C-alpha positions in Angstrom: -17.3 -19.3 -18.6 -15.5 -20.8 -21.3 -15.6 -17.5 -22.9 -13.8 -15.6 -19.9 -10.9 -15.7 -21.3 -11.8 -14.5 -24.2 -13.6 -11.7 -22.4 -10.2 -10.5 -20.7 -8.0 -10.7 -23.5 -10.6 -8.2 -25.9 -10.0 -5.9 -22.7 -6.3 -5.9 -22.8 -6.1 -5.5 -26.6 -8.6 -2.7 -26.8 -7.7 -1.0 -22.9 -4.4 -2.4 -22.2 -3.5 -3.8 -18.7 -5.6 -1.9 -16.7 -8.5 -2.9 -18.4 -7.5 -6.4 -18.3 -8.0 -5.8 -14.9 -10.8 -4.1 -14.6 -12.7 -6.8 -16.4 -10.9 -9.8 -14.5 -12.4 -8.4 -11.0 -16.4 -8.1 -12.6 -16.1 -11.2 -13.9 -14.4 -13.0 -10.9 -16.7 -11.7 -8.7 -19.6 -10.8 -10.3 -20.7 -7.0 -9.5 -18.6 -4.5 -7.6 -18.6 -1.2 -7.3 -16.5 1.2 -9.0 -14.2 2.3 -6.3 -13.8 -0.7 -5.0 -13.2 -2.3 -8.8 -10.6 1.4 -8.7 -9.0 0.0 -5.5 -8.4 -3.3 -6.3 -6.8 -3.0 -9.6 -4.7 -0.4 -8.5 -3.3 -2.6 -5.9 -2.8 -5.0 -8.4 -0.8 -3.0 -10.9 1.3 -1.8 -8.5 2.6 -5.0 -7.5 3.9 -5.9 -10.9 5.4 -2.4 -11.0 9.2 -1.7 -10.1 9.9 -0.7 -6.1 9.2 2.9 -5.6 6.3 3.0 -9.1 2.7 3.2 -7.6 -0.9 3.3 -10.0 -2.6 6.5 -9.4 -6.4 5.3 -8.8 -7.4 8.8 -11.2 -6.0 6.5 -13.5 -7.5 3.2 -13.4 -10.9 5.3 -12.8 -10.3 7.1 -16.8 -10.0 3.6 -18.4 -13.8 2.7 -16.3 -15.1 5.7 -17.9 -13.9 4.1 -21.1 -15.4 1.2 -20.6 -18.8 2.8 -19.7 -18.5 4.6 -22.6 -18.4 2.0 -24.6 -20.9 -0.1 -22.5 -18.2 -3.2 -22.1 -19.3 -2.8 -17.8 -23.0 -1.6 -17.1 -24.5 -0.9 -13.9 -26.4 -4.3 -12.1 -30.5 -3.2 -12.1 -31.5 -2.9 -8.6 -35.0 -3.9 -6.7 -37.3 -0.8 -5.8 -38.4 0.3 -2.8 -41.8 0.2 -2.0 -44.5 0.9 0.6 -45.3 -2.2 3.1 -49.1 -1.2 2.3 -50.2 -3.8 0.0 -51.4 -6.9 1.6 -50.6 -9.2 -1.0 -48.1 -12.3 -0.6 -44.6 -10.7 -2.0 -43.1 -11.8 -5.4 -41.7 -15.2 -5.3 -38.6 -13.5 -7.2 -37.9 -9.7 -6.8 -38.4 -7.6 -9.7 -35.4 -6.0 -11.0 -35.4 -2.3 -12.6 -32.7 -0.4 -14.0 -33.4 3.1 -16.8 -31.6 3.3 -19.7 -30.4 6.4 -19.4 -28.6 5.1 -16.2 -27.2 2.0 -17.7 -23.2 3.6 -18.4 -24.3 6.4 -16.3 -20.5 6.6 -14.1 -20.5 8.3 -10.3 -18.6 11.1 -10.5 -16.0 10.1 -7.8 -13.1 11.9 -6.9 -10.4 9.2 -6.1 -7.4 10.1 -4.4 -4.4 8.0 -3.9 -1.9 5.1 -4.9 -2.2 1.3 -4.9 -0.5 -0.7 -2.1 2.3 -3.4 -1.6 0.7 -6.3 -0.5 3.8 -7.1 1.2 3.5 -4.0 3.3 0.4 -4.8 5.7 -1.5 -8.0 5.4 -3.8 -6.0 6.7 -4.1 -3.0 4.3 -4.9 -6.1 1.5 -7.4 -8.4 4.0 -10.0 -5.4 4.3 -9.0 -2.1 5.7 -9.1 -0.2 2.2 -12.8 -0.4 2.4 -13.7 1.6 5.7 -10.5 3.4 4.4 -11.6 3.7 1.2 -14.6 6.8 1.5 -11.9 8.9 3.1 -10.0 9.3 -0.1 -12.9 10.6 -2.1 -15.7 12.6 0.0 -15.8 13.9 3.6 -16.6 11.4 6.4 -19.8 13.3 7.0 -21.1 11.7 4.1 -22.1 8.3 2.9 -20.2 6.8 0.0 -20.8 8.2 -3.8 -21.6 4.9 -5.4 -22.4 3.0 -2.4 -25.2 0.3 -3.7 -23.9 1.1 -7.4 -22.7 -2.0 -8.7 -21.2 -2.8 -11.9 -20.7 -6.0 -13.8 -19.6 -7.2 -17.4 -21.6 -6.5 -20.4 -21.4 -9.6 -22.2 -23.7 -8.9 -25.1 -21.6 -5.8 -25.7 -18.0 -8.2 -25.5 -20.4 -10.7 -27.9 -21.4 -7.7 -30.8 -17.2 -6.8 -30.7 -16.5 -10.8 -31.3 -19.4 -10.7 -34.3 -18.2 -7.7 -35.5 -14.3 -8.9 -35.4 -15.6 -12.0 -37.5 -17.3 -9.5 -40.6 -14.2 -8.1 -40.5 -12.6 -10.9 -41.3 -14.7 -12.6 -43.7 -14.7 -9.5 -45.0 -10.5 -9.3 -45.3 -10.3 -13.0 -46.7 -12.9 -12.5 -49.6 -12.4 -9.1 -50.9 -8.9 -7.8 -49.5 -7.0 -10.4 -51.5 -8.1 -9.3 -55.2 -6.5 -5.9 -54.2 -4.3 -4.6 -54.6 -3.9 -2.6 -51.4 -4.3 -4.4 -48.7 -7.2 -4.3 -45.8 -8.8 -1.5 -47.3 -12.4 -3.1 -47.6 -12.2 -4.8 -44.3 -11.2 -1.4 -42.8 -14.1 0.5 -44.4 -15.9 -2.3 -42.4 -14.6 -2.2 -39.4 -15.2 1.9 -39.5 -18.5 1.6 -39.9 -19.1 -1.1 -37.5 -17.2 1.2 -35.1 -19.1 3.6 -35.8 -22.8 2.0 -35.3 -21.7 -0.3 -32.1 -23.2 2.2 -30.0 -26.0 3.5 -31.8 -27.4 -0.2 -33.0 -28.3 -2.8 -30.5 -26.6 -5.8 -30.6 -30.1 -8.0 -31.6 -30.3 -5.5 -34.4 -30.3 -7.0 -38.2 -28.8 -4.0 -40.3 -26.5 -1.4 -38.6 -27.4 2.4 -38.7 -27.5 3.9 -42.1 -23.8 5.8 -42.6 -23.7 8.8 -44.8 -20.4 8.1 -47.3 -19.5 11.7 -46.3 -19.3 9.8 -42.6 -17.6 7.2 -43.0 -15.1 9.3 -44.7 -14.8 11.3 -41.9 -14.5 8.6 -39.5 -11.2 6.3 -41.0 -8.2 6.3 -38.8 -5.8 8.6 -38.9 -3.4 8.5 -41.8 -5.1 6.1 -43.9 -5.0 7.8 -47.0 -7.6 7.4 -49.9 -9.6 9.5 -51.6 -13.1 10.1 -51.1 -13.6 8.6 -54.9 -11.5 5.4 -53.9 -13.7 5.3 -50.9 -16.7 5.2 -52.7 -15.8 2.8 -55.4 -15.1 0.2 -52.3 -18.0 1.0 -50.9 -19.8 0.4 -54.4 -17.8 -2.9 -54.9 -18.6 -4.0 -51.1 -22.7 -3.5 -51.9 -22.3 -4.9 -54.9 -20.8 -8.1 -54.1 -23.2 -11.2 -54.1 -22.6 -12.0 -49.9 -24.4 -8.4 -49.5 -22.5 -7.6 -46.3 -22.8 -4.0 -47.0 -25.8 -2.7 -48.4 -27.0 0.5 -49.8 -30.1 2.3 -48.3 -29.7 5.3 -49.9 -28.2 8.4 -51.9 -28.4 11.7 -49.6 -25.0 12.0 -48.2 -22.7 11.0 -51.4 -24.9 7.2 -50.8 -26.2 5.9 -47.0 -24.7 2.3 -46.5 -25.4 -0.2 -43.7 -24.0 -3.4 -42.4 -26.4 -6.4 -43.5 -25.3 -8.0 -40.0 -28.3 -10.8 -40.4 -26.9 -11.7 -43.8 -23.0 -11.5 -42.6 -24.2 -14.0 -39.8 -25.6 -16.6 -41.8 -22.9 -16.1 -44.6 -20.4 -17.3 -41.4 -22.6 -19.8 -40.5 -23.3 -21.5 -43.8 -19.5 -21.6 -44.9 -18.9 -23.5 -41.5 -20.9 -26.0 -42.2 -19.0 -25.9 -45.6 -15.7 -26.3 -44.0 -17.4 -29.1 -41.2 -19.0 -31.3 -44.7 -15.5 -30.8 -46.4 -13.1 -32.2 -43.6 -15.8 -35.4 -42.7 -17.0 -36.2 -46.4 -13.8 -34.7 -48.1 -13.9 -32.1 -51.5 -16.5 -33.8 -53.7 -19.2 -34.3 -51.0 -18.6 -30.3 -50.4 -19.1 -30.1 -54.0 -22.2 -31.1 -53.8 -23.1 -29.8 -51.1 -22.2 -26.4 -52.0 -24.4 -27.3 -55.1 -27.4 -28.2 -53.3 -26.7 -24.8 -50.9 -26.4 -23.0 -54.1 -29.7 -24.4 -56.4 -32.3 -25.2 -53.5 -34.1 -28.0 -54.5 -32.1 -30.6 -56.9 -33.4 -34.1 -58.0 -30.8 -36.8 -57.3 -30.4 -37.2 -61.1 -29.9 -32.8 -61.5 -26.7 -34.1 -58.4 -25.1 -36.2 -60.6 -25.7 -34.0 -63.5 -24.4 -30.7 -62.6 -21.5 -31.4 -60.0 -20.6 -34.2 -62.6 -20.2 -36.9 -60.6 -20.7 -41.0 -61.5 -24.7 -41.9 -60.3 -23.4 -44.6 -58.0 -20.7 -42.1 -56.2 -23.2 -39.4 -56.2 -25.9 -41.0 -54.6 -23.6 -42.7 -52.0 -22.6 -39.3 -50.7 -25.9 -38.0 -51.0 -26.9 -40.8 -48.0 -24.6 -39.9 -46.1 -25.4 -36.3 -46.0 -28.9 -37.0 -45.4 -28.2 -39.3 -42.5 -25.7 -36.7 -40.9 -28.5 -34.8 -41.4 -26.4 -32.2 -43.7 -29.3 -31.8 -46.2 -33.0 -33.0 -45.9 -35.1 -34.8 -48.3 -38.7 -33.5 -49.4 -41.2 -35.3 -50.9 -44.1 -33.8 -53.3 -45.8 -35.9 -54.7 -48.1 -35.8 -57.7 -51.1 -37.9 -56.1 -52.2 -37.9 -53.0 -51.7 -41.3 -53.1 -47.6 -40.5 -52.0 -46.6 -43.5 -54.3 -43.1 -43.4 -54.5 -43.2 -43.4 -58.9 -45.2 -40.1 -58.7 -43.4 -38.9 -56.2 -40.2 -36.3 -57.0 -37.6 -36.5 -53.9 -36.2 -32.8 -54.1 -32.6 -32.4 -52.0 -32.3 -29.5 -50.1 -30.7 -27.9 -47.4 -32.1 -26.0 -44.4 -29.5 -24.3 -42.7 -31.0 -23.8 -39.3 -31.4 -27.4 -38.6 -28.1 -28.0 -39.8 -26.8 -25.7 -37.7 -28.9 -26.6 -34.6 -27.6 -29.9 -35.1 -23.9 -29.2 -35.4 -24.6 -26.9 -32.3 -25.2 -29.3 -30.5 -22.2 -31.4 -31.5 -20.3 -29.4 -30.8 -21.7 -28.8 -27.1 -20.9 -31.9 -26.9 -17.4 -31.5 -27.8 -16.5 -29.5 -25.6 -18.3 -31.3 -22.7 -16.1 -34.6 -24.1 -12.4 -32.2 -23.7 -13.8 -31.0 -20.9 -13.5 -34.4 -18.9 -10.4 -35.9 -20.8 -8.9 -32.5 -19.6 -10.0 -33.4 -15.9 -9.0 -37.2 -17.0 -5.3 -36.1 -17.3 -5.4 -33.6 -14.6 -6.9 -36.5 -12.0 -4.9 -39.3 -13.5 -1.1 -37.5 -13.0 -2.3 -35.8 -9.3 0.3 -36.8 -7.6 2.7 -35.8 -9.7 1.8 -32.5 -10.6 1.5 -31.8 -6.4 5.0 -33.1 -6.0 6.0 -30.6 -9.1 4.2 -27.8 -6.9 6.2 -28.9 -3.5 9.4 -28.6 -6.0 9.0 -25.1 -7.1 8.0 -24.0 -4.1 10.6 -25.4 -1.9 13.0 -23.7 -5.1 11.3 -20.3 -4.7 11.9 -20.0 -0.7 15.4 -21.5 -1.0 16.1 -18.6 -3.7 14.1 -15.7 -1.5 16.6 -17.0 0.7 20.2 -16.6 -1.0 20.7 -20.3 -0.9 23.6 -21.4 -3.6 23.3 -23.1 -7.4 24.2 -26.7 -6.2 21.5 -26.4 -3.5 18.7 -25.4 -6.0 20.2 -28.1 -8.2 20.0 -31.3 -5.7 16.3 -29.9 -4.9 15.8 -29.8 -8.2 16.4 -33.6 -8.9 13.8 -34.7 -6.9 12.1 -35.1 -9.8 13.5 -37.4 -12.1 13.9 -37.6 -15.8 11.0 -39.8 -16.5 8.7 -37.6 -14.1 9.9 -34.9 -15.9 9.4 -36.3 -19.2 5.5 -37.1 -18.1 4.9 -33.5 -16.7 6.0 -32.2 -20.2 3.8 -34.6 -22.0 1.0 -33.1 -19.9 1.3 -30.0 -20.2 1.1 -29.8 -24.1 -2.1 -32.5 -24.0 -3.7 -29.8 -21.1 -2.5 -26.7 -23.5 -4.1 -28.8 -26.8 -7.7 -29.7 -25.2 -7.4 -26.2 -23.9 -6.5 -25.0 -27.2 -8.8 -27.0 -29.2 -12.0 -25.9 -26.5 -11.4 -22.2 -27.6 -11.3 -23.0 -31.0 -15.1 -25.1 -31.0 -16.3 -22.3 -28.8 -15.6 -19.7 -31.4 -17.5 -22.4 -33.7 -20.6 -22.1 -30.8 -20.7 -18.4 -31.2 -21.4 -18.1 -34.3 -23.9 -21.0 -34.7 -26.2 -19.3 -31.4 -25.4 -15.7 -32.6 -27.3 -16.9 -36.6 -29.8 -19.2 -34.5 -30.7 -16.3 -32.3 -31.0 -13.7 -35.0 -32.9 -16.0 -37.2 -35.2 -16.6 -34.5 -36.1 -12.9 -33.7 -36.4 -12.6 -37.8 -39.3 -15.3 -37.7 
């Protein structure tokens, strides 16, 4: 639920206000029929428009179809109808089924009508339209075309979009700052991900192979780079040590894939490096990167390679070891494990470090939620007073009250109380922003761990 604002904002970015409200309604209600969503969203959009303007059902319906085509919304599975001939006891939970081809199949509805404003009739907004809805699109004698066909937000598809955005940002930060033509590498990677978003499962380690010619044809309109320049960029991306882009063949001008698993690994590693740097300082981060790069190092090797005095290097290593950012591997020369005849090698187990950091992120989120609830509870009386004053002012403005009367009502909240409200608002906003930032880290680490476990 922490990600609900992010899902809704993504829908708004891709499909404007209509897409935003469709996804919001599906998230808040869990599941809805398409006709119910279209009706509700059209009504909500009509309320925000100027008087005399209304939102057509057909416009909302078109946006819904586009969301289904790009898999951001999907049908809910249903319980199959079975014969009662089976004498055995019923299963403890129903088995839900849905075929892959029907999951994004939009029913053919001819929804004709416009959104209504709530103030015109309270009954209209309460429940009557549901009874009237079939009259818009179908004959009264026929059943509702989408009766029993429920839709839900496809959260996996949103997570796939977030992952793709993170990969594009990483490529932009790594490659585009060194090139004269800005954002070219990231735009190529974005195009490749966009071409693969429907054809590649969200859990796949690679995207489907794409030829250089296909990528060139799919670049955004007005993006003026020649085929030769595109090939140079693709070669540059494929030769990069991070291996976000890989070459899988030479047909069609060269076949290229996005290595999703390696990209998630690089993003998780960068997150760990960043946490080490913020928590222990830049010299610790240098040792962490060194151990990460060399795989296994003895303490003396760490001191020599990092060019840090022995005492400081030992202190930093033990500090990171105690926090589980690095681990120690013992390799005995003899069966008795005598310390004098044992190699002690420092190494970084990215998977276990990512799990440890993920648990800390969960704890941070819990603390942030707890703190926000405490702040709100402590100032409950003041918040209620502020809401009452705002409601009185709004009703007086609607009846055409004078400025002097409004000023008198506003003065019911004293200057110290107003300052206290401002401080509370600032603190709650900061806590909300922190929750969203920590959740971004949680998403990256969860995606990396899930991808790694699937490959093992």
